N, C-alpha and C positions, 0 to 999 in steps of 0.2 A: 144689809143696811142701806143699800142703794135703792131698795124697793119702796121703803116706807120712811117717813119722818115723824118726829114727835118732839114736844117741848122737853121731854125727859130724855134719858139716855136710850138710844135705839137698842142697845144691848139688853135693855129691860123689857123690850116688847116680846110678846109671845106670838110667834109666827106659826100659823096653822095652815097646812096645805092638804088638799084632798085631790085624788085622781083615781084612775082605773087601777085595780089591783096589779095588773100586768106591769105597771110602771115601777113597782117596788120602791116607792118613795121613802127616802131616809134623809136625816140631817147629819152633816159632817160635824167634826169637832169645832170647826170655825163657823158653825151655824149655816154653812152652805147647803143647798138642796141638791140631793143626788137622786137620779132616776134611771131606770133601764129604758133607754131611748128606743122607741119602736121604729121599724123601718116601714117605708111607705107613707101612708097618711099620718098626719100629726095627731098627737093625743093631747087632751086638755088637762091642765092643772090649775086649780083655783086656790088662791092663798089670801089670808087676811092676817092683819097684825092687831093684837089686843094688848092695851096697856094695863097698868096696875089698877086703874079705875074701871076696868072692864069695858073701856070704850074701844070700839072696833073701827078699823079703817074701811070695812066693807071688803067684799071679795074683788080680787083682781085675777083675771084669767090669762094664762099663757098657753101657747101651743108648743109642745115639745115634739121633736122629730128629727129625722136626718134629712136635711134639705137637698143634699146631692151626694153622689158617690164619686170617688176619685180613682182613676186607674191610668195605666200606661200600656201601650201596645208592645213595648219592649223594655227589658230590664238593662240592656247595655246602653249606656248614655251616648246620645248623639248631640250635636250642636247645630240648630236648636233641638230640644227634646220635646216630643209630643206628650201632653197630659190631657186626658179626657175627663170632662165634667158631665155627669148625667144627673139632672135635677129630678127630684121626686115630685109627686103630685101635690096639689093644694098648697103651694108655696108662692109667695109674690116674687117679682123679679129680684134677682140677687146680683150684687156687684162683687165679684171675686177677684182678688189680687193674688197672683201666683208667682213664686220664685223658687229656684233650686237652692238648697242650703247644704253646707258642708263645714263641719267643725265650727259652727256658730257664724260663719260668713255666708251671706246670701248673694246670688247673682242678680242681675238686673231683673226687676219684676215686670209682669205683664198683667194688665187689668182688663176684665171683660164683664159685660152684663149679659146674662143669658136666661132663657126660660125653657130651654130644651138642651139636649145633648150637644156638646161642642168640644172640639179638640183644639187645644191652645199650644202653640210652639213657644217654649220657654228657653231663654238664652242660657247656655251652659259654658260660656267663654271663660269664666273664672274657676271652673272646677278642675281639680287635680285627680289623678288616679286614686280610686277608693270608693267607699259607699257615699251615696248622695241621697238626701231627703228632699221632700217637697213642703215648702212653707205656704200656707193658705190663710188669707184674711177675708172675712165675709161681712158684708154690710147690706142693708136693705131697709125699706120703709117698714116700720113696726117690727123689725127683726133685731134681736139682741146681737150686737156685733161680737165676733169671735175671731181668733186666730189660733192656728195650731200647726205643728210640724208632723208630717206623715211619712212613714217609711214604706215605700212601694218596692223595696228590694232593687232599687236602681243602683248601678255601680259603673264607674268610669274605668275602662280598661286603658292601660298604658300603651302608647304608640312608640315604636323603636326610634332611636335617634337617626338623623340623616347625616351621612358622611360623604365627602367628596375629596378628590385629589386635585391640588392646584399646581404643584410643580415637583420635579425631581432634579437632582443635581449630582454630578461627578466632580470630585476634587482629588485628582490623582487616583489612588485606589479606594478612596473613601466615597461612599454613596449615601445620600439622604433624600427624604421625601417630606413634603408638607401638604396640608389640606385644611378644610373647614368642616364644621359640624354644627348641628342644631338639634334641639330636642323639642318636639311639639308640645310636651307637657311641662316644659321648664325645669325638668329634673336634672340633677348632676350626672354627668357622663364620665365614666372612667374608661381607659384604653389599655389594650394589650397588643403586642406585636409578635408575629410568627414568621419564620422563614422556612419555606417548604414544610409547613405544618408543625414545626417545633417552636415553642415559645422562646423568644430571643429578645433580650433587652426590654426597655421601657419606652413609653411614648409620653411626651410632655404636651400640655395644653395651656392656652392662655386666651381668655375671651372666647371667641368662637373659632379659634384655630388650633390645630394640632401639628406636631412635627416629630419625626423620628430622630434618634441620635445618628451620628455618622457611623456607617458600617464599613469595615475594611473587607472588601470582597476578594482581596488577594488571599485571605485565609479560607475561602470557600473553594470547592472544586470548580474547575472550568466548566462553563455552560450557563444555562438559564436557571434562575431561581425565582420563586414566587414569594414576594413580601406581602403579608396580609395584616391590615390594621382592623381591629374589632373594637367597637364602642358599645358599652352597655350602660343603660340608665339605672336609676335607683330602684325601678320596678323589675330589673333584670331582663328588660327587653333590649335585644342587641341587633346590630347590623354591622357590615364589614365592607371594606374595599380592598382590592388587590392590585399589585403592579408586578409585572414580569421584568426581571433584571438579568441582562446578559453580560457576564464579566469576562468573556473570551478575549477581549482586547488586552486584558492584563497579562495574558500568558503568551502573547505573540513574541517569537524570537527576533532579535535585532537583525537588520540587514547587514551582510558582510561588507567591509570597506572595499572600495574599488581598487584594482592594481594600477599603480602609476603608469602612464604611457612610456614606451622606450624612447631613447634619445639618439638622434642621428650622429655618427662618428665623423662625418665629413667625407668619407671615402665611399659613400653609397651604401655602407653597411650600417646596420642598426645595432647598437650595443645597449644593454640595460644600464641605466644610469647608476644603479647601486653597485654594480660590479666593475666599474671603470677603473678606480685606483688599483685594485688587485690585478687587473689585466695589464695595466701599464707596467707594473712591477715585474710581471712575468715576462713581458716582451723585452724589457731592458736586461733582465737576467739572461735571456736567451742570446741576445746580441753579445753580451760580455763573454759568455761561454764560447761562442763561435769564434771570436777573435783570438782567444787563447789557443785554440786548436790550429788556427792558421799560422 
């Protein structure tokens, strides 16, 4: 209906199109024109509209073809990602706008005008792990504008989260550790903790920080132990950090109490202070016994 106008209903017009047999021209249920588009040089299609009075608009000619091919040198998404446009022959200059698309959301687009093969670096900053399509809009002088989404089998791979240790702390026999994390893809990160390779306890997280619970290392054997924190994102990409903990100081024996120094008895002899009362009693008893015998 956008091709012809008439004082009557456009739907009443009889649109007649002719072209090479290789085009396999056909009309859709919505009266749209379908053709097997050739590659390389464009093919001509001539159409006219005839009304109920057998009045004709006269022929209008269109050139049908593939104006360019679209490709990428790699299927794993990079940022920016290279998209190659190769124009076919016998086409005027085209202005092409390109963006990456994922689940209906597009990245920042890039617009170029080209007459020969060109590689365009397209922003991929908003893409998340998973399949990525290429959105293309084409405009040009005497060229029917179009836009389409193409699947070039591009996919973004997930990157593992980044973990770091910021501090460790002893509180009596209790030990704990804290750190920070980030995920380059913005995915949720979950944590696990292991001591000497055995899963032990849980790790809490808030914002971009994580922390272990307090661990009573008096319950562990004396010596060095390795505490490992592993973080995994929603795409199951993981990374870990480890800290060696030595709990030997918890098993140190207490120092013996020093023996009090001896006390001088005044006669040049030294007598232990703790035995002085008993010694005096013994001396008095000896004197009393000696007097009775005299």
